N, C-alpha and C positions, 0 to 999 in steps of 0.2 A: 503493500500499499505506499502511496506516495502523497505528499503535501496537497497536491492538486485534488485528489479524492476529498481531503477535508474541506477545501474551499467551494468545490462542487456542492457539497451538501450545506454549507456554512452561509453561503451568498458571499456579496461584495461589499458589504457595508463597511465604511471605513470611517474614523473619526480622527480627524487630525488638528493639530493645533501648531502655530508658528513660533519660533524660539522666543522671539521678544514680546510674547502675549503675557500679560500678568497670570501669576500662577493661581490666583483668586478666580479667574476667568474659567482656567482649565478645571479647576476642582469643583466649579458650579456645573460645567458640562458632563465630567464624570458621573457625578451625584444624579443630574437629571436624566441622563441614558443608561444610568446603573451599569458603568463599565469600569473596568480596572486599569485601562491603558488608554493612552493617547499616542498616536505617531507624530513626533515633531517633523515638519517639512519646512523647508526654505528653498523657494525658486523652483520648486518641483522637484526637489531631491530629499530623500531621508537623511535627517541629520541628528535623530535620537529617538528615545522613547520615554514617555512620563508614565511611571506606573505608580501604584499606591505607595510602593516601597519607597522611591525618591521623594514622594510628597510627605510620609511620616518623617523621613529624616531631616527634610528642610523644617517641617513645623517644629520638631524636636530642637533643632539647633537653634530656631529663631525663638525659642523661649515660649511654644505653644501657639504661634500667632504664623499667619501667612505673611502679614505685612505687605511690602511692596515688591517682593519678590518675583522675578520673573522666570518664565521657564527654562530658558538658556542655563541659569546658575545651577538647577537641581537635576536636569535630565541626565538621562543615561546617553552619552554622545557617542558610544561604540557598542550598540545593541548587537546582539546575536541576530543573524540573519539567516534565511535559507533561501531556496528556489522551489517553485512548483513541483519539480521532479525528484526533490530530496526525500528519500525514504523516511519512513515515520520512524523506523527504529533508531536512524540517526539523528533525526531530531530530538527524540527521547534522550538519547545519550548527551546531546548538546545542552538540553535544557537543565538535565539534571547534574550535569559538570558546572554550570554556572548558576545555578539556583534559580533561573530564569522562569518566569511565569507566562511570558508574552513573546512571541517571535514574529518579525516582520517577515513576510515573503516577498521577494523581488525577483523579477524575470529582468534581468538586465539592472537598468537604474529604474524601470517602473514597478512602483508599490502594487501588487496583486492582493494583498490583506494582510492580515495578522492573525496568526492561530495561537492559542493559548494552550496550557498545559492540560487543562479540562478538554479542549478539543481533542487532543492527542489521545488522552485516556479514553475518552467516549468512542474514538475511532477503533481504538485497538480493544475494547470491551464489544462493541457491536460487531467488529469481524470475528471474534472468538466465540461469540453466541451464534453467529450465521454457520460459521465451521461445527460447531456442536451440534446444530440442529440438522447440518447434512450428513454428518456422521451417524447421528441416531437414526434419520431416515433410511441410511445406507444399511446400519444393521438390523433395522426392523425389516427392510425387504429382502434380506440375505436369503438366497433360495435354500429350501429344505430339501436335502436329498433323500432320495428313496432307497429305503434300506434295504429292501428285498433286492436292488439291483447291484450292491455292492458283493463283492466276492466275500466266502465265509472267511473270518480270522483265522489264521494260523495257530496251532496249538504248541 
């Protein structure tokens, strides 16, 4: 299974923010849309990711307030990325290795979407469920051999 399979099911809705936008505005968008990340775009290029992890660190660092902080000062400016053709097993390894919960999907320089660790886990579970159903159907339809047509057992 590949990332493109997740994107096909998930759809292409993207939420982005500019790096010079106030963090407060980004938080309002994240709360309003019930999302855990925003892709930071500048001049049509991916320049970072803003997730609740960076937000929490910024708020704690600023004494519990957002203040006049802008996105650029708190975003992850080197996020993990993958391509639509990246295998899901590789994405899992990458995300686990960096404790990343969100990963932008790039086709060249074009942003195709963002997948979350939840998306990856759901895809794996769905795939395993399908495989289990197919195996159970195969076992249930196993042909019964005719005992009378088999040669007698040797003593």
